[in-house]
N, CA and C atoms as an extended XYZ file, in Angstrom:
441
Properties=species:S:1:pos:R:3:atomname:S:1:resname:S:1:resid:I:1 pbc="F F F"
N        96.308      134.407       61.218 N   MET     1
C        97.547      133.764       61.182 CA  MET     1
C        98.507      134.247       62.244 C   MET     1
N        98.417      135.450       62.503 N   ALA     2
C        99.267      135.994       63.538 CA  ALA     2
C        98.911      135.343       64.876 C   ALA     2
N        97.672      135.076       64.959 N   ARG     3
C        97.211      134.471       66.177 CA  ARG     3
C        97.768      133.061       66.295 C   ARG     3
N        97.796      132.337       65.224 N   LYS     4
C        98.296      130.979       65.240 CA  LYS     4
C        99.776      130.985       65.573 C   LYS     4
N       100.481      131.990       65.047 N   ARG     5
C       101.896      132.078       65.339 CA  ARG     5
C       102.112      132.363       66.817 C   ARG     5
N       101.336      133.240       67.371 N   THR     6
C       101.455      133.589       68.781 CA  THR     6
C       101.150      132.357       69.626 C   THR     6
N       100.117      131.646       69.239 N   LEU     7
C        99.759      130.444       69.988 CA  LEU     7
C       100.868      129.401       69.883 C   LEU     7
N       101.460      129.303       68.727 N   ALA     8
C       102.535      128.343       68.536 CA  ALA     8
C       103.748      128.729       69.376 C   ALA     8
N       104.041      130.056       69.435 N   LYS     9
C       105.162      130.534       70.247 CA  LYS     9
C       104.893      130.259       71.722 C   LYS     9
N       103.667      130.531       72.155 N   VAL    10
C       103.299      130.310       73.560 CA  VAL    10
C       103.398      128.814       73.884 C   VAL    10
N       102.913      128.007       72.976 N   ALA    11
C       102.957      126.560       73.192 CA  ALA    11
C       104.401      126.094       73.267 C   ALA    11
N       105.253      126.636       72.386 N   ALA    12
C       106.656      126.254       72.381 CA  ALA    12
C       107.323      126.689       73.672 C   ALA    12
N       107.025      127.908       74.128 N   LYS    13
C       107.605      128.391       75.386 CA  LYS    13
C       107.105      127.558       76.559 C   LYS    13
N       105.829      127.201       76.539 N   THR    14
C       105.244      126.390       77.611 CA  THR    14
C       105.919      125.027       77.660 C   THR    14
N       106.130      124.439       76.487 N   GLU    15
C       106.809      123.142       76.439 CA  GLU    15
C       108.238      123.271       76.938 C   GLU    15
N       108.895      124.369       76.567 N   ALA    16
C       110.278      124.580       76.994 CA  ALA    16
C       110.333      124.740       78.512 C   ALA    16
N       109.399      125.532       79.051 N   VAL    17
C       109.353      125.735       80.517 CA  VAL    17
C       109.028      124.420       81.206 C   VAL    17
N       108.098      123.648       80.648 N   ALA    18
C       107.724      122.349       81.237 CA  ALA    18
C       108.915      121.408       81.225 C   ALA    18
N       109.672      121.435       80.120 N   ALA    19
C       110.849      120.571       80.024 CA  ALA    19
C       111.891      120.983       81.048 C   ALA    19
N       112.116      122.283       81.204 N   GLU    20
C       113.082      122.778       82.197 CA  GLU    20
C       112.633      122.429       83.611 C   GLU    20
N       111.338      122.573       83.867 N   THR    21
C       110.791      122.251       85.188 CA  THR    21
C       110.960      120.766       85.479 C   THR    21
N       110.679      119.947       84.514 N   ALA    22
C       110.828      118.499       84.688 CA  ALA    22
C       112.288      118.154       84.950 C   ALA    22
N       113.189      118.827       84.162 N   LYS    23
C       114.617      118.575       84.343 CA  LYS    23
C       115.069      118.993       85.749 C   LYS    23
N       114.610      120.168       86.199 N   ALA    24
C       114.973      120.669       87.537 CA  ALA    24
C       114.413      119.746       88.619 C   ALA    24
N       113.177      119.272       88.409 N   ALA    25
C       112.560      118.368       89.391 CA  ALA    25
C       113.338      117.062       89.465 C   ALA    25
N       113.765      116.558       88.299 N   ALA    26
C       114.549      115.319       88.272 CA  ALA    26
C       115.880      115.508       88.985 C   ALA    26
N       116.515      116.665       88.767 N   GLU    27
C       117.790      116.947       89.432 CA  GLU    27
C       117.614      117.041       90.946 C   GLU    27
N       116.522      117.720       91.361 N   LYS    28
C       116.268      117.836       92.801 CA  LYS    28
C       115.954      116.471       93.403 C   LYS    28
N       115.213      115.642       92.671 N   THR    29
C       114.899      114.291       93.150 CA  THR    29
C       116.175      113.492       93.325 C   THR    29
N       117.085      113.587       92.365 N   GLU    30
C       118.368      112.898       92.469 CA  GLU    30
C       119.161      113.406       93.672 C   GLU    30
N       119.138      114.726       93.867 N   ALA    31
C       119.865      115.320       94.996 CA  ALA    31
C       119.277      114.818       96.317 C   ALA    31
N       117.946      114.759       96.394 N   VAL    32
C       117.292      114.270       97.618 CA  VAL    32
C       117.641      112.800       97.842 C   VAL    32
N       117.638      112.007       96.767 N   LYS    33
C       117.992      110.586       96.884 CA  LYS    33
C       119.406      110.425       97.416 C   LYS    33
N       120.338      111.252       96.938 N   GLU    34
C       121.723      111.189       97.400 CA  GLU    34
C       121.821      111.537       98.876 C   GLU    34
N       121.103      112.592       99.290 N   VAL    35
C       121.121      113.006      100.699 CA  VAL    35
C       120.540      111.895      101.574 C   VAL    35
N       119.425      111.304      101.116 N   VAL    36
C       118.798      110.213      101.887 CA  VAL    36
C       119.759      109.035      101.993 C   VAL    36
N       120.441      108.699      100.911 N   ALA    37
C       121.400      107.594      100.925 CA  ALA    37
C       122.536      107.880      101.896 C   ALA    37
N       123.047      109.118      101.879 N   GLU    38
C       124.129      109.499      102.793 CA  GLU    38
C       123.668      109.390      104.247 C   GLU    38
N       122.462      109.903      104.528 N   LYS    39
C       121.931      109.866      105.905 CA  LYS    39
C       121.699      108.421      106.347 C   LYS    39
N       121.210      107.595      105.435 N   THR    40
C       120.975      106.186      105.756 CA  THR    40
C       122.288      105.501      106.111 C   THR    40
N       123.322      105.750      105.359 N   GLU    41
C       124.638      105.178      105.645 CA  GLU    41
C       125.142      105.651      107.004 C   GLU    41
N       124.959      106.934      107.285 N   ALA    42
C       125.406      107.479      108.571 CA  ALA    42
C       124.666      106.792      109.724 C   ALA    42
N       123.361      106.597      109.571 N   VAL    43
C       122.566      105.931      110.619 CA  VAL    43
C       123.030      104.491      110.786 C   VAL    43
N       123.280      103.800      109.675 N   LYS    44
C       123.753      102.414      109.747 CA  LYS    44
C       125.080      102.334      110.498 C   LYS    44
N       125.971      103.285      110.241 N   GLU    45
C       127.261      103.293      110.928 CA  GLU    45
C       127.083      103.508      112.423 C   GLU    45
N       126.213      104.428      112.807 N   VAL    46
C       125.965      104.697      114.231 CA  VAL    46
C       125.366      103.458      114.901 C   VAL    46
N       124.398      102.827      114.227 N   VAL    47
C       123.770      101.624      114.788 CA  VAL    47
C       124.812      100.519      114.941 C   VAL    47
N       125.682      100.349      113.961 N   ALA    48
C       126.726       99.324      114.041 CA  ALA    48
C       127.667       99.601      115.209 C   ALA    48
N       128.052      100.862      115.394 N   GLU    49
C       128.932      101.226      116.514 CA  GLU    49
C       128.262      100.937      117.850 C   GLU    49
N       126.992      101.323      117.970 N   LYS    50
C       126.264      101.106      119.228 CA  LYS    50
C       126.093       99.610      119.490 C   LYS    50
N       125.807       98.839      118.438 N   THR    51
C       125.649       97.400      118.583 CA  THR    51
C       126.952       96.771      119.074 C   THR    51
N       128.058       97.190      118.493 N   ASP    52
C       129.356       96.676      118.924 CA  ASP    52
C       129.625       97.046      120.382 C   ASP    52
N       129.272       98.256      120.764 N   ALA    53
C       129.488       98.693      122.149 CA  ALA    53
C       128.652       97.860      123.112 C   ALA    53
N       127.409       97.584      122.735 N   VAL    54
C       126.545       96.773      123.595 CA  VAL    54
C       127.086       95.345      123.694 C   VAL    54
N       127.518       94.788      122.567 N   LYS    55
C       128.086       93.440      122.581 CA  LYS    55
C       129.297       93.379      123.499 C   LYS    55
N       130.159       94.385      123.410 N   ASP    56
C       131.347       94.428      124.266 CA  ASP    56
C       130.960       94.510      125.737 C   ASP    56
N       129.958       95.331      126.051 N   ALA    57
C       129.524       95.473      127.439 CA  ALA    57
C       128.943       94.164      127.964 C   ALA    57
N       128.153       93.485      127.154 N   VAL    58
C       127.570       92.207      127.566 CA  VAL    58
C       128.669       91.172      127.772 C   VAL    58
N       129.628       91.133      126.870 N   LYS    59
C       130.732       90.184      126.989 CA  LYS    59
C       131.517       90.435      128.275 C   LYS    59
N       131.796       91.691      128.559 N   GLU    60
C       132.544       92.053      129.764 CA  GLU    60
C       131.774       91.675      131.024 C   GLU    60
N       130.475       91.966      131.036 N   ALA    61
C       129.652       91.626      132.202 CA  ALA    61
C       129.587       90.117      132.400 C   ALA    61
N       129.485       89.387      131.314 N   THR    62
C       129.443       87.924      131.401 CA  THR    62
C       130.752       87.381      131.956 C   THR    62
N       131.859       87.919      131.482 N   GLU    63
C       133.161       87.473      131.979 CA  GLU    63
C       133.308       87.757      133.464 C   GLU    63
N       132.848       88.922      133.916 N   LYS    64
C       132.924       89.253      135.341 CA  LYS    64
C       132.067       88.303      136.161 C   LYS    64
N       130.878       87.998      135.659 N   THR    65
C       129.981       87.092      136.371 CA  THR    65
C       130.603       85.711      136.486 C   THR    65
N       131.193       85.242      135.411 N   VAL    66
C       131.828       83.925      135.427 CA  VAL    66
C       132.996       83.915      136.412 C   VAL    66
N       133.799       84.974      136.405 N   LYS    67
C       134.929       85.053      137.342 CA  LYS    67
C       134.437       85.051      138.774 C   LYS    67
N       133.382       85.819      139.056 N   THR    68
C       132.827       85.867      140.406 CA  THR    68
C       132.304       84.505      140.818 C   THR    68
N       131.615       83.839      139.911 N   ALA    69
C       131.071       82.507      140.214 CA  ALA    69
C       132.197       81.519      140.487 C   ALA    69
N       133.258       81.596      139.697 N   LYS    70
C       134.388       80.690      139.920 CA  LYS    70
C       135.040       80.956      141.269 C   LYS    70
N       135.193       82.233      141.629 N   LYS    71
C       135.796       82.578      142.912 CA  LYS    71
C       134.932       82.066      144.051 C   LYS    71
N       133.622       82.250      143.936 N   THR    72
C       132.707       81.834      144.995 CA  THR    72
C       132.770       80.333      145.202 C   THR    72
N       132.745       79.576      144.129 N   THR    73
C       132.781       78.129      144.274 CA  THR    73
C       134.165       77.642      144.672 C   THR    73
N       135.202       78.355      144.283 N   ALA    74
C       136.556       77.938      144.619 CA  ALA    74
C       136.880       78.197      146.088 C   ALA    74
N       136.268       79.189      146.694 N   LYS    75
C       136.578       79.554      148.071 CA  LYS    75
C       136.085       78.528      149.076 C   LYS    75
N       134.938       77.920      148.806 N   LYS    76
C       134.342       77.019      149.782 CA  LYS    76
C       134.531       75.572      149.337 C   LYS    76
N       135.461       74.876      149.963 N   PRO    77
C       135.610       73.465      149.609 CA  PRO    77
C       134.408       72.679      150.148 C   PRO    77
N       134.042       71.676      149.433 N   ALA    78
C       132.903       70.860      149.845 CA  ALA    78
C       133.242       70.140      151.142 C   ALA    78
N       132.298       70.188      152.076 N   LYS    79
C       132.499       69.493      153.340 CA  LYS    79
C       132.161       68.026      153.154 C   LYS    79
N       133.001       67.198      153.663 N   LYS    80
C       132.789       65.771      153.567 CA  LYS    80
C       131.963       65.344      154.774 C   LYS    80
N       130.845       64.684      154.485 N   GLU    81
C       129.998       64.246      155.589 CA  GLU    81
C       130.548       62.950      156.170 C   GLU    81
N       130.442       62.875      157.474 N   ILE    82
C       130.888       61.679      158.175 CA  ILE    82
C       129.674       60.781      158.380 C   ILE    82
N       129.818       59.548      157.987 N   LYS    83
C       128.727       58.606      158.142 CA  LYS    83
C       128.726       58.098      159.583 C   LYS    83
N       127.581       58.229      160.243 N   VAL    84
C       127.448       57.818      161.640 CA  VAL    84
C       126.303       56.817      161.753 C   VAL    84
N       126.553       55.735      162.459 N   ARG    85
C       125.497       54.764      162.766 CA  ARG    85
C       125.404       54.688      164.282 C   ARG    85
N       124.177       54.788      164.786 N   THR    86
C       123.968       54.770      166.235 CA  THR    86
C       123.120       53.554      166.613 C   THR    86
N       123.576       52.844      167.647 N   PHE    87
C       122.842       51.698      168.165 CA  PHE    87
C       122.599       51.904      169.647 C   PHE    87
N       121.421       51.480      170.102 N   VAL    88
C       121.138       51.470      171.536 CA  VAL    88
C       121.074       49.999      171.946 C   VAL    88
N       121.916       49.656      172.934 N   GLN    89
C       121.936       48.277      173.434 CA  GLN    89
C       121.549       48.292      174.908 C   GLN    89
N       120.601       47.382      175.256 N   TYR    90
C       120.150       47.340      176.639 CA  TYR    90
C       119.529       45.972      176.890 C   TYR    90
N       120.017       45.267      177.892 N   TYR    91
C       119.524       43.943      178.279 CA  TYR    91
C       119.360       42.999      177.089 C   TYR    91
N       120.380       42.899      176.277 N   GLY    92
C       120.380       41.941      175.180 CA  GLY    92
C       119.626       42.384      173.935 C   GLY    92
N       119.055       43.558      173.971 N   LYS    93
C       118.376       44.063      172.780 CA  LYS    93
C       119.271       45.091      172.100 C   LYS    93
N       119.075       45.218      170.784 N   GLU    94
C       119.836       46.210      170.037 CA  GLU    94
C       118.909       46.849      169.001 C   GLU    94
N       118.891       48.186      169.007 N   VAL    95
C       118.067       48.927      168.043 CA  VAL    95
C       118.942       49.993      167.399 C   VAL    95
N       118.878       50.057      166.059 N   GLU    96
C       119.657       51.063      165.336 CA  GLU    96
C       118.830       52.343      165.210 C   GLU    96
N       119.516       53.462      165.138 N   GLU    97
C       118.862       54.760      165.027 CA  GLU    97
C       117.914       54.805      163.829 C   GLU    97
N       118.321       54.224      162.698 N   LYS    98
C       117.476       54.214      161.508 CA  LYS    98
C       116.122       53.571      161.800 C   LYS    98
N       116.144       52.476      162.544 N   GLU    99
C       114.905       51.775      162.879 CA  GLU    99
C       114.003       52.651      163.752 C   GLU    99
N       114.614       53.353      164.704 N   MET   100
C       113.829       54.229      165.579 CA  MET   100
C       113.195       55.354      164.758 C   MET   100
N       113.962       55.942      163.861 N   ILE   101
C       113.448       57.042      163.038 CA  ILE   101
C       112.321       56.548      162.140 C   ILE   101
N       112.479       55.367      161.556 N   ALA   102
C       111.428       54.807      160.705 CA  ALA   102
C       110.153       54.578      161.510 C   ALA   102
N       110.288       54.057      162.735 N   SER   103
C       109.115       53.818      163.585 CA  SER   103
C       108.431       55.134      163.948 C   SER   103
N       109.215       56.153      164.240 N   VAL   104
C       108.659       57.462      164.593 CA  VAL   104
C       107.916       58.055      163.398 C   VAL   104
N       108.506       57.999      162.213 N   LYS   105
C       107.846       58.529      161.014 CA  LYS   105
C       106.519       57.830      160.772 C   LYS   105
N       106.543       56.515      160.881 N   LYS   106
C       105.323       55.726      160.653 CA  LYS   106
C       104.247       56.097      161.664 C   LYS   106
N       104.618       56.174      162.942 N   ASP   107
C       103.653       56.509      163.996 CA  ASP   107
C       103.133       57.937      163.823 C   ASP   107
N       104.022       58.864      163.561 N   TRP   108
C       103.628       60.276      163.444 CA  TRP   108
C       102.678       60.491      162.277 C   TRP   108
N       102.964       59.883      161.126 N   THR   109
C       102.075       60.053      159.970 CA  THR   109
C       100.723       59.398      160.223 C   THR   109
N       100.734       58.260      160.916 N   LYS   110
C        99.481       57.553      161.219 CA  LYS   110
C        98.632       58.350      162.196 C   LYS   110
N        99.243       58.870      163.246 N   VAL   111
C        98.523       59.600      164.295 CA  VAL   111
C        98.054       60.969      163.800 C   VAL   111
N        98.893       61.683      163.087 N   ASN   112
C        98.578       63.058      162.683 CA  ASN   112
C        97.990       63.178      161.275 C   ASN   112
N        98.016       62.102      160.512 N   GLY   113
C        97.461       62.147      159.165 CA  GLY   113
C        98.241       63.068      158.229 C   GLY   113
N        99.529       63.233      158.494 N   LYS   114
C       100.375       64.089      157.655 CA  LYS   114
C       101.350       63.240      156.855 C   LYS   114
N       102.082       63.888      155.976 N   LYS   115
C       103.060       63.192      155.133 CA  LYS   115
C       104.450       63.294      155.744 C   LYS   115
N       105.294       62.327      155.414 N   VAL   116
C       106.679       62.331      155.890 CA  VAL   116
C       107.390       63.599      155.412 C   VAL   116
N       107.019       64.095      154.234 N   GLY   117
C       107.629       65.306      153.694 CA  GLY   117
C       107.368       66.544      154.539 C   GLY   117
N       106.370       66.492      155.444 N   ASP   118
C       106.065       67.618      156.324 CA  ASP   118
C       107.025       67.703      157.510 C   ASP   118
N       107.815       66.669      157.716 N   ILE   119
C       108.745       66.643      158.860 CA  ILE   119
C       109.952       67.514      158.544 C   ILE   119
N       110.225       68.447      159.463 N   LYS   120
C       111.400       69.311      159.319 CA  LYS   120
C       112.503       68.867      160.273 C   LYS   120
N       112.123       68.460      161.472 N   ASP   121
C       113.110       67.943      162.410 CA  ASP   121
C       112.453       66.971      163.393 C   ASP   121
N       113.286       66.063      163.890 N   ILE   122
C       112.821       65.061      164.854 CA  ILE   122
C       113.809       65.042      166.011 C   ILE   122
N       113.276       65.073      167.218 N   THR   123
C       114.099       64.921      168.417 CA  THR   123
C       113.681       63.616      169.081 C   THR   123
N       114.661       62.742      169.354 N   LEU   124
C       114.382       61.440      169.953 CA  LEU   124
C       114.892       61.399      171.392 C   LEU   124
N       114.086       60.794      172.245 N   TYR   125
C       114.468       60.541      173.645 CA  TYR   125
C       114.344       59.032      173.855 C   TYR   125
N       115.482       58.346      173.999 N   VAL   126
C       115.496       56.895      174.100 CA  VAL   126
C       115.502       56.513      175.573 C   VAL   126
N       114.524       55.673      175.950 N   LYS   127
C       114.447       55.204      177.335 CA  LYS   127
C       114.491       53.671      177.310 C   LYS   127
N       115.710       53.125      177.388 N   PRO   128
C       115.859       51.664      177.285 CA  PRO   128
C       115.106       50.914      178.390 C   PRO   128
N       115.069       51.499      179.584 N   GLU   129
C       114.396       50.800      180.688 CA  GLU   129
C       112.901       50.622      180.431 C   GLU   129
N       112.330       51.461      179.544 N   GLU   130
C       110.920       51.330      179.177 CA  GLU   130
C       110.774       50.686      177.796 C   GLU   130
N       111.899       50.395      177.120 N   ALA   131
C       111.916       49.872      175.753 CA  ALA   131
C       111.073       50.777      174.847 C   ALA   131
N       111.294       52.098      174.998 N   ALA   132
C       110.496       53.055      174.243 CA  ALA   132
C       111.354       54.215      173.744 C   ALA   132
N       110.847       54.833      172.700 N   VAL   133
C       111.459       56.039      172.168 CA  VAL   133
C       110.381       57.116      172.174 C   VAL   133
N       110.644       58.177      172.900 N   TYR   134
C       109.737       59.327      172.895 CA  TYR   134
C       110.256       60.291      171.826 C   TYR   134
N       109.341       60.947      171.136 N   TYR   135
C       109.768       61.828      170.055 CA  TYR   135
C       108.996       63.140      170.052 C   TYR   135
N       109.648       64.154      169.450 N   VAL   136
C       109.015       65.441      169.198 CA  VAL   136
C       109.327       65.767      167.726 C   VAL   136
N       108.263       65.995      166.944 N   VAL   137
C       108.428       66.293      165.526 CA  VAL   137
C       108.068       67.758      165.287 C   VAL   137
N       108.939       68.447      164.605 N   ASN   138
C       108.763       69.866      164.256 CA  ASN   138
C       108.537       70.742      165.496 C   ASN   138
N       109.028       70.302      166.609 N   GLY   139
C       108.943       71.095      167.840 CA  GLY   139
C       107.568       71.152      168.466 C   GLY   139
N       106.573       70.490      167.893 N   THR   140
C       105.221       70.597      168.444 CA  THR   140
C       104.556       69.250      168.709 C   THR   140
N       104.627       68.323      167.781 N   ASP   141
C       103.947       67.034      167.910 CA  ASP   141
C       104.835       66.044      168.630 C   ASP   141
N       104.269       65.328      169.605 N   SER   142
C       105.065       64.359      170.342 CA  SER   142
C       104.318       63.040      170.416 C   SER   142
N       105.110       62.001      170.740 N   GLY   143
C       104.511       60.686      170.857 CA  GLY   143
C       105.520       59.695      171.396 C   GLY   143
N       105.126       58.416      171.369 N   LYS   144
C       105.959       57.361      171.928 CA  LYS   144
C       105.808       56.130      171.045 C   LYS   144
N       106.942       55.451      170.777 N   VAL   145
C       106.919       54.183      170.056 CA  VAL   145
C       107.759       53.171      170.829 C   VAL   145
N       107.347       51.921      170.757 N   ALA   146
C       108.090       50.860      171.432 CA  ALA   146
C       109.198       50.339      170.507 C   ALA   146
N       110.268       49.867      171.103 N   PHE   147
C       111.303       49.222      170.289 CA  PHE   147
C       111.648       47.868      170.827 C   PHE   147
């Protein structure tokens, strides 16, 4: 019987220690949860501050870019192109520059097998006494068309 009493006392003490340990563990868990919550809030605040700072920087940079773009476009007024029509008249004939250019484009594409889009510049030499237009396309290809 003494043995049973001792075992009962040991069991009671073990249960008491287990209960205290569980209580202490629960308290520590709560304390850790509170610390984690506090740290999480602190991180959220820092992230919010940094996000606001980045937004402000982007807004400022955008405003500067817009101001620069407005200044650039405002400084240079658009140049108004003057419409020019050129005619060559000789011995009762009349040829407009547009017609000469069209003839040169047609001849050049036919002779060279290239596209009109390949033309970068055309130089025309008009010789009314021969009723011809000599041309140089892109500084290299030359030819002659009648008008």
